[in-house]
C-alpha positions, 0 to 999 in steps of 0.5 A: 240611551234615547237617540236626537233625531233633530237636524244639526245647524251650524251658525256662524258669525263672528257677533254673538248678539247675531248668533243669539238671534239665530238661537232663538229662532231655532233652537226649539226645532234643532240641534245647534253648533255655534262658530264665531270665525271660519276656521272653527267652522270648517273644523266643526263642519268636518268633524260634526257634519251638520246638515246645513250651515248658516254663514255669515260673510263679513268676518275677520280672518277668513270671510264667509266666501272663503269659508264656503270656497273651502267647503265645497273644495273638500269632499266631505263637506261639499254636500253641506248645503250653505245659507249665507246671513248677511247684511250685504244685499247687493245683487253681485254680493249674492251673484258671487254667493251662489257662484261659490255654492251657497244654496239661498241668501237671507239678508239682516236683520233676519225675519224669524219666519224667513229664516224657519221656511228657508230652513225647513225647505233646504233640509227638505230638498236634501231629504229628498236627494238622499231618497233619489240617490238611495232609490238609484242605488237600489235600482242599479244594484238590482239590475247587477244582480240579475246580470250576475244570475246571467253570468255577466260581469256586471259591465253589461248594465253599466254600459248599455245604460250609458248607450241609452242615455247617449241614444236618447239625447241624440234623439233629442230627449231634455237632460232629465229625461236622459238622466232618467233613461241612464237610471232606469235602464239597468232594470232591463232584465231583472225578471231574469231573477224569476227564470230557473238557472237550468234554462237561464244558463243552459250551455246551448240552443233552448227548445220551444219550451225552455224559450217560452220560459224564457220569454217570460222575464219580461213580464216578470221584470214588470212584475218586480218593478210593479206600479209606481207614480214617480217617473224613473219607476215608470220608465223602468218598468216600461223598460223591463216590459217592452224592451224585447218588442221589435218595430214590426211587430214581431217582438214579445211580450205584447207584439207591440208594433212601431210607436206603440212600443215606448220610446224609452224600451225601443232606446235599450233595444238598440243599446241592449243588442250593440253592448251584447254583440260587441262584448266577449263571453265565455261562448262567443268572441266579440263581434268587431264594430263594423259587424255590429253597426251593420247589423243594427242598420240591417235591422231598422225598420224591422228590429229597430226604430229607424229614427232612433237607429239614425240618432245611434250612428249620430252619436257613435264616436261618443258611444264608441268613447264610452265603451272604452272606459268600462272594458270587459275582462279578457275571455277564452271565447268557447266554440260552443253555441251561445245559450239563451239565444234563439232569434235575437243576439240580446235576450 
């Protein structure tokens, strides 16, 4: 069986001549589907899931605008990019098309070179989004894998990464930077995958030799993530390696101090500790919010960046609202000493 790896385009126009023109331009490079009205277009879009739709505006029955609006309301078709191909060239028409969710606007009579270029560019953007989504999914799942190995529920990485995003916004990060932090933060403890279970899950305080092994998780995490040119993965590596550094230089693994610590790691340090303190575990009850925030405040200038502590308190209501959306299951805290705790409430 030979698989057809050509991308599929749905061409929609009530004039057969116009469909023939587009067919002549695109048939050599793509698998083509054709529809002469809106109802047929919607049925094909749902059944065939084309990679892109070229859609006329002025059609009898459903207009192209109505078709686009219907596509974007349907979860099964909302992701398909729509390019309007129409004789309407006014600014109002283009604005209406973009507001309905179209990605581009080509005016008739069409230029073959323009049609080919626009289709190719938008399919490339779709591919980039797919790759980004896949990479983010892998990052998040690896982060959760580390938490499960550490006897966590997996909710910790969800909460703390969202706390980190909120703090970043309050500290003046752009939306793009804050979103990268949201997706990079789950990798903070990925290095725990490389720590022996007898140490990671020891029911008591670690001795000095065990603690030395435990501290290696930061460097192991950086090694797992490796060197990468993407901003997201560079940030994830910085966070994994440096989120246990402290503002006063007493942290590990490098003993960095102040602004020598990457700001992403400084933010995650606050988010990580706050969630660890306020979450119940089999070995401890959850701290009350005021007790946890008192500790964060008292550690400003020693453990934590004072400016970022200010940002934390500035956005604390939003953090608490986020916390309520991802509550931990009920646990029955024991009186035993917490495992893996030496000098910090979050290892």
